[in-house]
KEKE-3310 file (N, C-alpha, C; in steps of 0.2 Angstrom, whole numbers, plus 5000, padded with zeros to 4 digits):
npx = (5002:5004:5011:5002:4990:4989:4987:4977:4966:4971:4970:4982:4997:5003:5016:5018:5020:5029:5036:5039:5046:5061:5064:5061:5051:5043:5046:5042:5044:5046:5047:5040:5040:5045:5047:5042:5039:5030:5017:5017:5007:5014:5020:5007:4999:5007:5008:4998:4999:5007:5001:4991:4999:5002:4993:4989:4999:5012:5027:5036:5047:5047:5037:5044:5056:5046:5039:5052:5061:5066:5066:5058:5047:5033:5027:5031:5030:5018:5014:5021:5013:5002:5003:5006:4996:4985:4993:4990:4974:4973:4981:4972:4956:4958:4962:4948:4941:4945:4942:4927:4925:4927:4919:4911:4907:4905:4915:4917:4922:4939:4949:4942:4942:4958:4960:4948:4955:4969:4966:4957:4972:4979:4968:4975:4986:5002:5004:5000:4995:4993:4983:4973:4974:4968:4956:4945:4946:4938:4924:4912:4919:4922:4925:4907:4910:4924:4929:4921:4926:4941:4937:4933:4946:4955:4965:4972:4964:4964:4963:4953:4940:4940:4936:4924:4915:4916:4910:4897:4896:4892:4879:4868:4872:4883:4880:4872:4887:4890:4885:4885:4900:4896:4895:4907:4921:4928:4933:4936:4934:4917:4915:4920:4912:4900:4902:4904:4892:4883:4885:4880:4867:4847:4835:4836:4851:4848:4835:4847:4855:4846:4844:4859:4859:4855:4866:4879:4890:4896:4902:4898:4886:4884:4889:4877:4869:4871:4871:4858:4853:4856:4847:4834:4828:4821:4821:4835:4838:4839:4851:4860:4860:4863:4878:4881:4881:4888:4901:4906:4912:4901:4897:4894:4884:4873:4874:4869:4854:4850:4847:4839:4827:4824:4810:4796:4787:4797:4803:4800:4798:4813:4818:4812:4820:4831:4829:4825:4837:4847:4842:4843:4848:4861:4868:4885:4891:4898:4891:4879:4882:4884:4872:4863:4869:4867:4851:4851:4847:4836:4823:4805:4795:4795:4808:4812:4804:4814:4826:4824:4821:4837:4841:4841:4849:4856:4870:4879:4891:4879:4870:4875:4880:4863:4859:4865:4863:4849:4846:4852:4841:4833:4838:4835)
npy = (4993:5011:5026:5037:5031:5024:5035:5044:5030:5027:5038:5043:5057:5059:5064:5065:5048:5050:5057:5046:5038:5041:5043:5030:5023:5019:5014:5008:4992:4990:4995:5004:4998:5010:5017:5022:5021:5009:5002:4985:4974:4974:4988:4992:4989:4991:5004:5009:5001:5011:5024:5021:5020:5033:5041:5035:5046:5044:5048:5051:5045:5037:5026:5020:5015:5009:4999:4992:4989:4972:4974:4982:4987:4994:4996:5004:5016:5017:5019:5034:5041:5043:5047:5061:5062:5065:5075:5085:5083:5090:5102:5108:5107:5118:5131:5127:5130:5144:5150:5148:5155:5168:5172:5170:5183:5194:5204:5218:5225:5223:5229:5223:5209:5208:5215:5206:5193:5197:5197:5184:5176:5181:5173:5159:5161:5158:5164:5166:5177:5188:5181:5181:5197:5198:5192:5200:5213:5208:5206:5213:5210:5198:5184:5170:5159:5159:5163:5151:5140:5144:5146:5131:5124:5131:5134:5138:5147:5162:5166:5160:5164:5178:5173:5168:5179:5188:5180:5180:5193:5191:5186:5173:5168:5157:5147:5136:5126:5126:5119:5104:5104:5099:5088:5080:5070:5075:5079:5088:5101:5099:5103:5116:5119:5120:5130:5141:5137:5147:5157:5163:5172:5173:5162:5153:5149:5145:5134:5124:5123:5115:5103:5100:5094:5084:5075:5064:5065:5069:5081:5094:5091:5096:5112:5115:5116:5124:5136:5134:5137:5151:5157:5156:5143:5128:5112:5110:5108:5091:5088:5100:5098:5087:5087:5096:5086:5078:5087:5092:5108:5114:5124:5133:5127:5127:5142:5143:5138:5145:5159:5151:5150:5161:5163:5162:5149:5140:5138:5130:5118:5116:5115:5105:5095:5096:5089:5080:5071:5076:5064:5053:5037:5034:5044:5054:5060:5073:5078:5079:5088:5098:5101:5103:5119:5121:5122:5136:5148:5145:5152:5153:5141:5125:5125:5129:5123:5111:5113:5118:5106:5100:5105:5099:5088:5069:5073:5081:5092:5094:5101:5109:5117:5118:5129:5136:5144:5147:5158:5165:5170:5174:5185:5190)
npz = (4998:4993:5002:5000:5001:5012:5022:5022:5025:5038:5047:5047:5043:5029:5029:5044:5045:5037:5043:5055:5047:5048:5062:5062:5069:5062:5048:5029:5021:5006:4992:4977:4961:4952:4965:4975:4991:5000:5009:5022:5030:5043:5043:5041:5053:5064:5063:5068:5082:5085:5085:5095:5107:5110:5112:5121:5130:5127:5125:5108:5110:5117:5116:5105:5110:5118:5106:5100:5112:5120:5132:5139:5153:5155:5169:5176:5169:5162:5177:5180:5167:5173:5185:5181:5172:5184:5191:5178:5178:5189:5188:5176:5182:5191:5187:5180:5189:5194:5185:5185:5197:5194:5185:5191:5198:5188:5182:5176:5169:5161:5172:5184:5183:5184:5198:5204:5202:5207:5220:5224:5222:5233:5243:5240:5246:5255:5266:5281:5285:5274:5268:5279:5278:5266:5267:5274:5267:5259:5258:5251:5237:5233:5224:5228:5230:5230:5241:5252:5247:5252:5268:5270:5270:5278:5290:5297:5310:5316:5303:5298:5306:5300:5286:5289:5292:5286:5272:5281:5279:5264:5262:5257:5247:5251:5255:5248:5243:5256:5259:5254:5261:5275:5272:5271:5267:5276:5293:5295:5284:5288:5302:5300:5287:5296:5307:5298:5293:5302:5306:5295:5293:5292:5287:5281:5282:5297:5291:5287:5298:5304:5298:5302:5314:5313:5310:5305:5313:5328:5331:5322:5325:5338:5338:5328:5336:5349:5338:5335:5347:5350:5343:5343:5342:5346:5346:5348:5361:5365:5361:5367:5380:5379:5380:5391:5398:5394:5397:5386:5378:5390:5396:5386:5381:5388:5391:5381:5382:5391:5383:5376:5384:5386:5379:5386:5385:5383:5395:5403:5397:5398:5407:5414:5406:5411:5423:5420:5416:5427:5433:5431:5431:5426:5424:5430:5445:5443:5433:5435:5443:5435:5427:5439:5437:5426:5427:5435:5426:5423:5419:5429:5437:5436:5435:5445:5458:5454:5460:5471:5479:5476:5483:5496:5493:5491:5487:5491:5484:5472:5481:5488:5476:5471:5482:5482:5472:5474:5479:5474:5464:5473:5474:5463)
capx = (4999:5006:5009:4995:4981:4990:4987:4967:4968:4974:4968:4989:4994:5010:5020:5018:5023:5037:5041:5041:5053:5064:5064:5064:5049:5038:5047:5039:5047:5046:5045:5039:5046:5048:5055:5038:5036:5028:5019:5017:5000:5015:5020:5003:5002:5013:5006:4992:5002:5012:4997:4988:5003:5003:4985:4990:5003:5020:5034:5040:5055:5044:5035:5049:5058:5041:5041:5058:5066:5064:5068:5057:5042:5029:5024:5036:5029:5014:5014:5022:5009:4994:5006:5007:4988:4982:4991:4988:4968:4973:4979:4965:4952:4960:4959:4942:4936:4945:4937:4918:4923:4930:4914:4904:4907:4900:4918:4912:4928:4949:4954:4939:4948:4963:4955:4943:4963:4974:4961:4958:4979:4981:4967:4977:4995:5006:5005:4991:4995:4988:4975:4968:4970:4962:4948:4944:4944:4935:4919:4911:4921:4930:4918:4906:4913:4932:4925:4920:4932:4946:4938:4933:4952:4958:4968:4975:4961:4962:4959:4945:4938:4944:4936:4917:4913:4917:4905:4890:4893:4891:4872:4864:4875:4888:4875:4872:4893:4891:4877:4890:4903:4891:4892:4911:4921:4937:4929:4937:4929:4912:4915:4922:4906:4896:4905:4901:4883:4879:4886:4876:4863:4841:4832:4840:4856:4844:4836:4852:4855:4841:4847:4866:4857:4854:4868:4880:4895:4893:4905:4892:4878:4882:4891:4873:4865:4875:4868:4852:4850:4854:4840:4828:4828:4819:4824:4842:4838:4841:4856:4860:4857:4868:4885:4882:4881:4894:4906:4907:4908:4896:4894:4891:4877:4870:4871:4860:4847:4846:4843:4830:4822:4820:4803:4793:4785:4802:4806:4796:4801:4819:4818:4811:4824:4835:4829:4824:4843:4845:4837:4847:4856:4867:4871:4889:4891:4900:4889:4872:4884:4882:4866:4860:4872:4862:4847:4853:4848:4830:4815:4800:4790:4797:4816:4815:4802:4818:4830:4823:4822:4841:4845:4841:4854:4860:4876:4883:4892:4873:4864:4880:4876:4855:4856:4867:4858:4840:4847:4854:4836:4829:4839:4835)
capy = (5001:5016:5032:5041:5027:5024:5041:5040:5025:5026:5043:5049:5061:5056:5072:5062:5044:5052:5060:5042:5035:5050:5044:5025:5020:5014:5009:5004:4987:4988:5001:5001:5000:5018:5021:5023:5018:5001:4999:4979:4973:4972:4991:4997:4985:4994:5011:5007:5002:5018:5031:5018:5024:5040:5040:5038:5053:5043:5052:5046:5042:5032:5025:5019:5011:5002:4997:4990:4985:4968:4970:4987:4988:4994:4997:5013:5021:5019:5022:5038:5044:5040:5056:5065:5064:5069:5081:5089:5086:5096:5110:5111:5109:5123:5133:5130:5134:5153:5155:5151:5159:5176:5174:5171:5190:5198:5208:5224:5228:5218:5231:5221:5204:5208:5215:5198:5186:5199:5197:5176:5172:5183:5171:5157:5164:5154:5167:5168:5188:5191:5178:5185:5202:5197:5189:5205:5218:5204:5202:5214:5208:5190:5177:5168:5152:5157:5161:5145:5135:5145:5144:5125:5124:5135:5131:5145:5150:5171:5167:5155:5167:5182:5173:5169:5187:5188:5175:5180:5199:5192:5182:5167:5165:5152:5141:5128:5125:5126:5109:5101:5104:5097:5079:5080:5065:5076:5079:5095:5101:5098:5106:5122:5121:5121:5135:5144:5141:5146:5165:5167:5175:5169:5154:5147:5147:5141:5126:5121:5121:5113:5097:5097:5093:5076:5073:5054:5068:5075:5090:5095:5092:5102:5116:5117:5117:5130:5140:5134:5139:5156:5156:5153:5133:5122:5105:5109:5106:5088:5091:5106:5094:5080:5092:5098:5077:5075:5089:5095:5113:5114:5135:5135:5123:5131:5149:5143:5134:5147:5159:5146:5151:5166:5161:5160:5143:5136:5137:5123:5108:5117:5116:5095:5090:5095:5087:5069:5071:5072:5058:5045:5035:5033:5053:5054:5065:5078:5079:5081:5095:5100:5101:5110:5125:5123:5127:5141:5152:5143:5156:5145:5136:5119:5126:5132:5117:5106:5116:5117:5099:5097:5110:5093:5082:5069:5072:5089:5096:5097:5100:5117:5122:5120:5131:5144:5147:5150:5164:5170:5169:5175:5192:5194)
capz = (5002:4998:5010:5001:5005:5022:5025:5020:5030:5044:5044:5050:5038:5023:5032:5048:5040:5033:5052:5058:5047:5050:5070:5064:5071:5057:5040:5024:5021:5002:4988:4971:4953:4954:4972:4980:4997:5000:5018:5022:5032:5047:5044:5045:5060:5068:5063:5071:5086:5088:5088:5101:5114:5108:5114:5132:5132:5128:5119:5101:5109:5123:5109:5102:5117:5118:5102:5102:5119:5123:5142:5142:5158:5154:5174:5177:5162:5163:5181:5178:5163:5179:5190:5174:5171:5188:5190:5174:5180:5195:5187:5177:5186:5201:5182:5179:5196:5198:5179:5185:5204:5191:5180:5197:5202:5184:5180:5171:5165:5163:5178:5190:5183:5189:5205:5206:5201:5214:5230:5223:5225:5241:5249:5240:5247:5258:5272:5286:5287:5270:5271:5282:5274:5259:5269:5275:5264:5253:5258:5241:5231:5231:5224:5236:5228:5235:5249:5251:5247:5257:5273:5269:5269:5280:5297:5304:5316:5312:5294:5296:5309:5294:5282:5292:5293:5275:5272:5285:5278:5259:5263:5259:5242:5252:5257:5246:5243:5266:5262:5253:5262:5282:5272:5265:5268:5280:5297:5297:5283:5292:5308:5296:5286:5300:5309:5294:5291:5312:5306:5291:5293:5287:5288:5274:5286:5299:5290:5284:5303:5309:5296:5304:5321:5312:5304:5310:5315:5334:5333:5322:5327:5341:5331:5324:5341:5350:5335:5335:5353:5352:5338:5345:5341:5351:5342:5350:5367:5368:5359:5372:5385:5382:5379:5397:5404:5393:5397:5378:5379:5394:5399:5376:5378:5398:5389:5375:5385:5394:5380:5375:5390:5387:5378:5391:5382:5382:5400:5408:5395:5394:5414:5415:5401:5416:5427:5417:5416:5435:5438:5427:5437:5423:5426:5434:5450:5442:5428:5440:5447:5430:5428:5441:5436:5424:5431:5437:5423:5418:5424:5428:5441:5434:5438:5456:5461:5454:5464:5481:5479:5476:5492:5499:5489:5494:5484:5494:5480:5472:5485:5489:5471:5471:5487:5480:5464:5474:5484:5468:5461:5479:5476:5456)
cpx = (5003:5005:5004:4987:4982:4986:4977:4964:4963:4972:4974:4992:5004:5016:5020:5022:5031:5043:5042:5045:5058:5068:5065:5057:5045:5039:5048:5043:5049:5045:5048:5044:5049:5051:5050:5039:5030:5026:5017:5008:5005:5017:5014:4998:5003:5011:5003:4992:5003:5005:4992:4993:5005:4999:4987:4995:5011:5022:5035:5045:5053:5041:5039:5052:5049:5039:5046:5064:5064:5064:5064:5052:5038:5025:5025:5032:5022:5011:5014:5020:5001:4996:5005:4997:4984:4986:4992:4977:4971:4974:4973:4958:4953:4959:4956:4939:4939:4942:4930:4918:4925:4922:4907:4902:4906:4906:4916:4919:4938:4948:4947:4942:4954:4963:4955:4953:4968:4972:4963:4967:4979:4978:4971:4985:4996:5007:5001:4989:4990:4982:4969:4969:4967:4955:4942:4942:4941:4927:4912:4914:4924:4921:4913:4908:4918:4931:4923:4925:4940:4944:4936:4938:4956:4959:4970:4964:4959:4960:4951:4940:4935:4936:4925:4915:4913:4908:4897:4891:4891:4885:4872:4866:4881:4883:4873:4881:4896:4888:4881:4896:4903:4894:4901:4914:4925:4931:4932:4934:4922:4910:4918:4916:4899:4894:4903:4893:4880:4883:4880:4869:4852:4838:4832:4847:4855:4841:4841:4858:4853:4841:4852:4864:4856:4858:4875:4890:4893:4898:4898:4884:4878:4885:4883:4871:4866:4872:4862:4847:4849:4850:4835:4822:4827:4820:4833:4844:4841:4849:4863:4864:4864:4875:4885:4884:4888:4901:4908:4907:4901:4894:4892:4886:4873:4867:4865:4855:4845:4845:4836:4826:4822:4812:4802:4789:4790:4803:4805:4801:4807:4820:4818:4814:4828:4834:4829:4830:4848:4843:4839:4851:4864:4872:4879:4887:4893:4894:4881:4874:4882:4877:4861:4863:4867:4855:4846:4849:4842:4825:4811:4799:4793:4806:4815:4811:4811:4823:4831:4822:4829:4846:4847:4845:4856:4867:4877:4885:4885:4867:4867:4875:4869:4857:4861:4865:4850:4843:4850:4848:4833:4832:4837:4830)
cpy = (5008:5024:5035:5037:5027:5027:5041:5035:5026:5031:5045:5051:5058:5059:5068:5053:5046:5054:5053:5037:5039:5047:5034:5022:5016:5015:5006:5001:4987:4996:4997:5002:5008:5023:5022:5020:5012:4997:4989:4981:4975:4979:4994:4994:4991:5001:5014:5006:5011:5024:5028:5020:5029:5040:5044:5040:5051:5048:5048:5042:5035:5025:5018:5013:5002:4999:4989:4988:4980:4969:4977:4985:4993:4998:5003:5016:5023:5022:5029:5044:5043:5047:5060:5067:5068:5076:5086:5091:5090:5102:5113:5113:5115:5128:5134:5135:5140:5155:5155:5153:5170:5176:5176:5178:5195:5201:5213:5223:5220:5222:5228:5212:5203:5207:5207:5193:5189:5196:5186:5172:5176:5179:5165:5155:5158:5160:5168:5178:5192:5188:5183:5192:5202:5197:5198:5211:5212:5204:5206:5214:5202:5186:5172:5161:5150:5161:5155:5141:5136:5146:5135:5121:5127:5135:5135:5147:5158:5171:5165:5160:5175:5179:5171:5175:5189:5184:5176:5188:5199:5188:5176:5163:5159:5145:5136:5123:5124:5121:5108:5097:5101:5087:5078:5073:5066:5080:5086:5101:5102:5101:5112:5124:5124:5128:5139:5148:5146:5155:5169:5168:5172:5166:5152:5143:5140:5133:5122:5118:5116:5104:5095:5094:5083:5072:5066:5059:5072:5080:5091:5096:5096:5110:5119:5118:5121:5137:5142:5139:5145:5158:5154:5142:5128:5115:5103:5106:5100:5087:5094:5103:5090:5080:5092:5090:5076:5079:5093:5105:5118:5122:5135:5134:5128:5137:5148:5142:5139:5156:5158:5151:5156:5169:5158:5150:5137:5132:5131:5119:5110:5114:5104:5093:5086:5090:5078:5068:5068:5067:5050:5043:5033:5039:5054:5059:5071:5080:5084:5086:5101:5105:5105:5114:5129:5126:5135:5150:5152:5145:5149:5142:5129:5121:5129:5124:5112:5109:5118:5110:5097:5100:5103:5085:5074:5068:5080:5095:5101:5100:5109:5119:5124:5128:5139:5149:5151:5154:5166:5170:5171:5181:5194:5199)
cpz = (4999:5002:5010:5003:5011:5024:5028:5024:5034:5045:5051:5044:5035:5027:5040:5046:5040:5040:5057:5055:5049:5057:5071:5068:5068:5052:5035:5023:5014:4999:4979:4967:4954:4958:4976:4987:4998:5007:5018:5025:5041:5050:5046:5050:5066:5069:5070:5080:5089:5089:5092:5108:5114:5113:5124:5134:5132:5122:5113:5106:5115:5120:5107:5106:5117:5116:5103:5104:5118:5130:5141:5145:5158:5161:5176:5176:5162:5173:5183:5176:5169:5182:5184:5174:5178:5189:5185:5174:5185:5193:5183:5178:5190:5192:5181:5182:5195:5189:5182:5191:5199:5186:5184:5198:5193:5182:5174:5164:5165:5169:5182:5190:5187:5196:5206:5204:5208:5221:5226:5225:5231:5246:5249:5243:5253:5269:5275:5286:5282:5269:5272:5282:5268:5262:5272:5273:5258:5250:5254:5237:5228:5230:5232:5236:5230:5240:5254:5251:5252:5262:5276:5274:5273:5290:5302:5307:5316:5308:5295:5299:5303:5289:5281:5293:5287:5272:5273:5282:5269:5257:5260:5253:5245:5254:5257:5246:5250:5263:5261:5257:5271:5281:5271:5270:5276:5285:5298:5292:5286:5297:5303:5292:5291:5303:5305:5294:5296:5309:5302:5296:5290:5286:5285:5279:5294:5298:5291:5293:5307:5308:5300:5310:5320:5311:5313:5315:5319:5332:5327:5320:5333:5341:5332:5329:5344:5344:5334:5341:5354:5344:5336:5345:5343:5349:5343:5355:5368:5366:5364:5379:5387:5384:5384:5401:5401:5394:5392:5378:5386:5396:5389:5381:5385:5394:5382:5375:5388:5387:5376:5381:5392:5386:5385:5391:5382:5389:5404:5402:5396:5404:5415:5411:5406:5421:5427:5420:5423:5439:5438:5429:5433:5421:5429:5437:5448:5437:5429:5442:5440:5425:5428:5440:5430:5423:5430:5438:5418:5419:5426:5435:5443:5438:5448:5457:5460:5459:5471:5482:5481:5483:5494:5496:5491:5493:5485:5490:5475:5474:5486:5481:5470:5476:5486:5474:5467:5475:5477:5466:5468:5478:5470:5457)
residu = (MET:LEU:ILE:GLY:ASP:VAL:ALA:ARG:ARG:SER:GLY:VAL:SER:ALA:ARG:MET:LEU:ARG:HIS:TYR:GLU:SER:LEU:GLY:LEU:VAL:ARG:PRO:THR:GLY:ARG:THR:GLY:SER:GLY:TYR:ARG:GLU:TYR:SER:ALA:ASP:ASP:ILE:GLN:ARG:ILE:PHE:HIS:VAL:GLU:SER:LEU:ARG:SER:LEU:GLY:LEU:SER:LEU:ARG:GLU:VAL:GLY:ARG:ALA:LEU:ASP:ASP:PRO:GLY:PHE:ALA:PRO:ALA:GLN:LEU:VAL:ASP:ASP:LEU:ILE:SER:GLN:THR:ARG:GLU:ARG:ILE:ALA:SER:GLU:THR:GLU:LEU:LEU:THR:ARG:LEU:GLN:GLN:ILE:GLY:GLY:ALA:GLU:PRO:ALA:ASP:TRP:GLY:ASP:VAL:LEU:ARG:ILE:VAL:ALA:LEU:LEU:GLN:ALA:LEU:GLY:SER:ASP:SER:ALA:GLY:ARG:ARG:GLN:ARG:ALA:ALA:LEU:SER:SER:ALA:ASP:GLU:ALA:PRO:VAL:GLU:ALA:LEU:VAL:GLU:ALA:VAL:LEU:HIS:GLU:ALA:ASP:PRO:ASN:VAL:ALA:GLY:ALA:LEU:ARG:TRP:ALA:LEU:ALA:ARG:SER:GLY:SER:GLY:GLY:LEU:ALA:PRO:LEU:ALA:ASP:GLY:LEU:THR:ALA:ALA:ASP:ALA:GLU:VAL:ARG:LYS:ARG:ALA:VAL:ARG:SER:ILE:ALA:GLU:VAL:PRO:GLY:ASP:ALA:ALA:THR:GLY:LEU:LEU:ARG:THR:ALA:LEU:THR:SER:GLU:ASP:ALA:VAL:VAL:ARG:ARG:TYR:ALA:ALA:LEU:ALA:LEU:GLY:HIS:ARG:GLY:GLY:PRO:ASP:ALA:VAL:PRO:THR:LEU:VAL:ASP:MET:ILE:VAL:GLU:ASP:THR:ASN:ASP:ALA:ASP:ALA:ALA:ASP:ALA:LEU:SER:ALA:LEU:ALA:GLY:ASP:PRO:ALA:LEU:ALA:ASP:PRO:ILE:ALA:THR:ARG:LEU:VAL:GLU:ARG:LEU:GLY:SER:SER:GLU:VAL:VAL:PRO:ALA:ALA:ARG:GLN:ARG:LEU:THR:GLN:ALA:LEU:ALA:ASP:ILE:PRO:GLY:GLY:VAL:ALA:THR:GLY:ALA:LEU:THR:GLU:LEU:ALA:ASN:ASP:ALA:ASP:ARG:PRO:VAL:ALA:LEU:THR:ALA:THR:TYR:VAL:LEU:ARG:LEU:ARG:ASP:THR:ARG)
# end
């Protein structure tokens, strides 16, 4: 078969076939009487082998080694190609994300584009100070998606705080990606997501926090409960009481219960829940004392009655705590 026919049938241009010949990759085994290159069936098969290996990302030199070196082991080369491909995909994905973030900011001109690019670069800086400054200046300029991406992967507490502030200022646009963060495989990302949602005002954020109360991640549940306690969410009460029993941010949990008890309709049910846990045989003495302290800031007759009984409790620390709390309530 002549070179023109091979080019048409294989899809490899005549110019590339001549290049392969010059490199020694594919040499036509015959010549016509007029001196034209003539390719055999084996030659054509080798062309397809060359093209197949090139499609995997091999260089022409690597293709030659793969086809002609009897001792060539492909495993390492394939591993290298896998690594290179992953790096390329990561780089392209990062570029795509950045372009989407810039597009989401709806820049009006190239000046806007350059400002957004500079801001995104600052948010990705190795310097925590530079990242924090960028976060504090970004509430009105940075694409919300960029702020979410930054806050979900920020380990520095000061920078994370600045990013959460910027997200809260930017409105509810970041809630959808933050909601995805609640179910991330990384526990730290889940924690950062719920803490960020907790600082976003509005009903949409409150709804996400209620959903987070059912998370399998105890940390997510606790942060959601603390936030809901200050938003008037009574469904947070069981988790908040558990936090007091478990000695996990118990002071914050008691403050959240106190905030909820500011609603007269909730005060007695909250006190009842605390009293029920006080009477549980599974609750250790230290936890009973914390529960008694939590009753101090719960108004209403149920709390007062429970404290009056606890003032005579067999557990002396609990009795002393209840007596002290009653005195404080009498002076209010």
